N, C-alpha and C positions, 0 to 999 in steps of 0.2 A: 504494500500500500504506500502511495506517495505521501511525503510530508504534508501535514495539514495546511501549512501556509501556502502551498501551491494550488490549492483548490479555491475556485471562485463560484459564487452563487449564480445559477442559471435560471432556476424556476422554483416557485413555491407551490406545493400541492396540499392545500389545507384539508381536503376531504379524504386523503389517503393515509392508511395505517399499514405499512409494510411489515411483514414478518421479520425481515432482515435487510440489511443494506445490499444493494446490487451494484457491482462495478463492471463496466464494460469499456475498455479502451480509455479514452480521455474523459469519460463521463461516469458519474456514480449517482445513484439515488440513495440517500442516507437517512436513517431513522434517528429519532431523538436519543437513543442509547449508543450511538456511534460517536467516537471521540472527535471526529471531524465536525459533527453537528454542534457540539458544545463550544468548540473553538470558533466556528463561524458565527454562532449565535451571540458570542461575547465579543466578537470583533466589531469595532465601531463602523467599519466599512460595510458590514452586513446589517446595520441598523437593528440592534437587538430589541429596541422598543417595538419596531414593526413586527418582528417574529413572535413577540410575546402577547400580541393584542388580538389573537384569533379566538373566537368563542363559538360554541354551538348555539342553536336557537334557545336552549335552556340555560345558557350562561356558563356552561362548563368550558374550562380552558382547553384549548386544542393546540397541540404541537404539530405543525405541518411537516410533511415529508419534504426534503429539499433535493433538488437536482443540482449537482455541482459539476464543474469542468476544470480541467487544467490545460486548456488550449491556449495558444498564443492569440493575441487580439486579432491578428489578421486571418487566423484560421476559424474563428468563431462564426457560426451561422445559426440563426434561429431554427432552421429546418432540421439541423442535427439534434437540437434539444427536443423538438416535438417527435422526431423519429425514435429517439431513445425513450421518451415517455410512452409512445404507442407500443413499443416493444414490451415494456414492463406491463402495460395495461392489458394487452392481448394475452400474455402468458398467465396473468393472474385471473383474468376473466374466464378463459377457457377452463381452468381448473374449477373456478367458481360455478360455472354452468354445469359441469359434470357432477359436482358434489351437491347440487341442488336436488338431486334425485335420491339423496339419503333420507332417512326418516326425520332427521333434524337439519333442515335446510339452512338454519341460521348459522351453522358452522361452515357454510360454503365459501364465504368470502364474497367480495363485490362482483356483481355481474354487469352492472351498468357503468358506462364510461364516465358518468358524472363524477364518480369518486376520484377520477384521475385528472380532473380539470386543473389547469394551470391558472393561478391567480394572475390577473392581467397587469403585471408590473409591480415594482417595489422601489422604494427610494434608494438611491445610491450615494456612495461616498460619505456615509455616516451623517448626513445633514438632518436637521430637525424638520425639514419640509419636503414634500413630495414634488419634484420638479414637474412643470407643466408639459415637458416633452415626453413624458411617460406614455406608453401605448394605452394605458388605462384612461388617461385624461385627454389625450389628443383628439381633437374634434369636438369633444363635449364641453371642455372647460378651458379652452386655449386662451381665452381673453380674461380669465379670472386668476386671482392669485393662487400660489401653490397651496396644497393641503398641508395642514400642520399634523405631523406624525403623532404627536402626543394626544390628539383628539380622534385618532383613527381607531375604528373597531372593525375587525375583519370577521367574516362569517364563513360558513361552509357552502358549497354549491347547492343550488336549488334542489330540494327534494331529499337532502341528506340531513337527518336530524341529530345524528350522533356518529362521530368519526370512529368510535371504538366498537361499534356493533358489527363490523365487517373486517376481519383481519385478512389482508391480501397476501396470499401465498402463491408463488408462481408455479406453473407447470414446468417441471425441471427439463423435460425433453424439448419442449418448444424453446425454453430459455437458452438451452445449450446451442441449438441450431441457429436461432436468431441473433444471439450475441456473436456467434462465429461469423455470420454474414455482415453484421453491423461493424465489426472490428476490422474487416478485410481492408488492407491498405494497398493492395496490388493494382487496383483498378480493373482487374480482369472481370470482376463480377458486377461492375457498375450498373449495367442495364438490369441485371437480376435484382440488385439491391433497390434500384429505383421502383421497379414494379411491385416488389414484395412490400416495401414500406408505403407505397401509394395505396396498396390494398389494405394495409393495416389502418391507414387514416380513414378509409371508407368504412371499415369495421367500427372505428370509433364513433362515426356518425350513426351507424346502424344500431349501436347498442346504447344510445341515449335512453334514459328512463322515459317511458311512455306517459309523460305528465304534461307535456307542452300543450297538447290539445285534449286534455282530460281523458286520456286513454281511448280516444276515438279511432276511427278508421285512418285518420291522417297520421297518427303516431305509428300504427302498426304497418300500414300499407307502404309508407316510405321506407321503413326499416327493412322490409323484405326486399324492396327494390335495390337497396344498397348492399344487402347480403349477396344478391345475384351479381351486382357490379363488381364486388370484391373478388368473387370467384372467377369472373370473366377476365379480370386483370391478370390473375395468376395463370389462366389458361393460355394467354398469349405466349407465355414462356414455354409451354409444353408443346404446342402444335407446330411451331416453326422457329424455335430458337429465340435469339435476343435482338436481331437486327432488322427484322421486317415487321410489317403491321398487318397481320392477317385478320380476316373476318372471323369472329368467334360466334358460334351458335350453340344452342342447347345440346346438340348431338356431340359436339367437340368436348363439352364439359362432361357429358355422360361417359365418354371414352376414358377420361382420366379417372372418374369415380370407379369405373369397373376395374381399373388397374390397381386400385388399393387392395392390398392383400388381407382382406378380412379373415380373421381366424375362425370366428363363429360361423358355423354352417348356415344359420338362419340368415346371415347377411350375405353369404356367398350364393345362396339359392335364389333362383327367380321364382318367388312364391307370392308376390303381391300383384293383385289384379290392377290393370291399367288400360284405359281406352286411348289408343293412338290414332291420330289422324293420318290417313294415307292418301288423301286427295281432297278435292273440293267438296266439302260437306260430308265426306265419307270417313268412317273410323272403324277400327277393328279392336276387339278385346284381346289382350295379351297379358303375359306375366313378366314382371321385371323385379329387380332387386330392391330391397327396402331403401337403400341410400339413393338410388336413382329416383324412386318415387318421391322422396323428400325434396330433391332438387327440382323435379318437374312441378311439384306443387308450389315451390317457391317461385319458379319462373312464371307460372300461371298467375299467381297473385301479383307479381310485378307487372305483368302485362295488363291485368284487369285494373290495377290501381293507376298506373301511369297513362293508360289509354282512356281513362275516364269511364270505364264500364260500370254497370250497376253492381253495387256491393250490398249485400243484405246482412245487417247485424254488425257487431263490432269485430267479430272474428276474422273478417276480411276474406278468408278462404271460402269460396262458394262450394256447396255440397260437402262441407266438412263432416267427418264422422269421428266420434270419440276414439274408435279403435286406431285411428291414424296418429293420435298424439297431437301436440301443439307445435307448430312450426317455430314459435318464439323460443322454445327450448331445444328444438332439433337443429335449427339452422346453424347456431354457433358450433355445435359438436361436429357437424358435417364439414364446416369450414376448417376446423382444426385438423381433421384428417386430410383434407384436401391440401392445406398448407404444408403439412408434414410430407405428403407425397411429392409436392413440388421441391421442397428443400432436400429431400432424399434423392430426387432425380439429379440434382446438381451437386451432390456430394457433401451437403452440410449436416446431414444426419443419416444414420442407418436405423433409426428407431421406428420400426413399423411392426410391432409385436403385440397385437391386441390379445386379450384373453377371452375365454368363453363367457357367455352370459351367466350372471350370478344373482343370487337372491339378495334382498335388502339387508338381512342380518349379516351376511358375509361382507357386503359392501361397506358397512359401518366400520369394519375393522381393517380396511385396506389402507396401505400407505401409498405414496406416489411411486414406490418401486414396482407396484403392480398397476397395470393399466385399467382404469375404470371407464374408459371413454367410448366403449361400444354400447353399453347398456342404454344410455339415453336415446339412442336412435330408434328404439322400439316404440310401439304404439302407446306406452304408458307415460309418455312425456307430459308433465303438467305445463300449465301456461306460466310463462315468466312475466 
């Protein structure tokens, strides 16, 4: 670990409680029990008053997670900070979604990207005032005097009432692969890195808490459209390399899904009924794999929503049946497997070793050394 004095504050995440600090190349996300955290919080250049003024809606003191860097000034880019934040978010969220299927979902960790929101700016150079050129103030308060830091009271992102009710623990397999890609300095994988992290940003938008429109069709419909877009971004890498711009369609995505080496026979077997269109107004009944059905349902919801088709009820998915499970819980798990397949294809991980389906009593006792990420794809997925 580099000396504390070489680390500089990059971002403040008041809604996030990480299980442990995560370091990747020149960046690190540090928790309050990290030695670097205490040094930065007491350093006048990091404005300790600012970091001590965050509260929950109930007035409970909150210690935000910090993203720090040790880059030279000319190397620093805001995009690098958000890419690193998205890396951590997706790794923690995918584990959170999988553990939501335990009997005690409160232990799952955060599933919504709101927990990973970056506070929009902080005062620099240890001053007592918040300069008006901050991103937070620019455009809204440009003509007004700076904000006095001693009068500042910071809160949590909208919809989060208590930072401590969701401990974020990363999916170690995704974390290993994504940090390996993020840290690559050779430039050989720049196109792969761009597309993968572009997909992670789309996932951040797809996993916003469905509260902006009161949990209506607007919240869920747009989320599924973004899940499909994130998968399509990754598909560009698989079907013709990194240098061309192919047209991606649902069949290309299904080809990648079918190449995932599911261990459970239920996922390998074509046992799910599906009606496929074979021409103008014609369709034929066939059987497909469960993972393919989940994606085709997502794709259909995307088209219905973005094309302005009639949608009945809040569930968004037309002709939904309870036996299918809820796409809001299945889409993230399918994306995780899809991302691992892409990363494995380019040599960033060889982890594709799912286990057989297990019952809930066994699931409660599993650690991350055993894969729990197939089970949620079945029809018993609850609504997230």
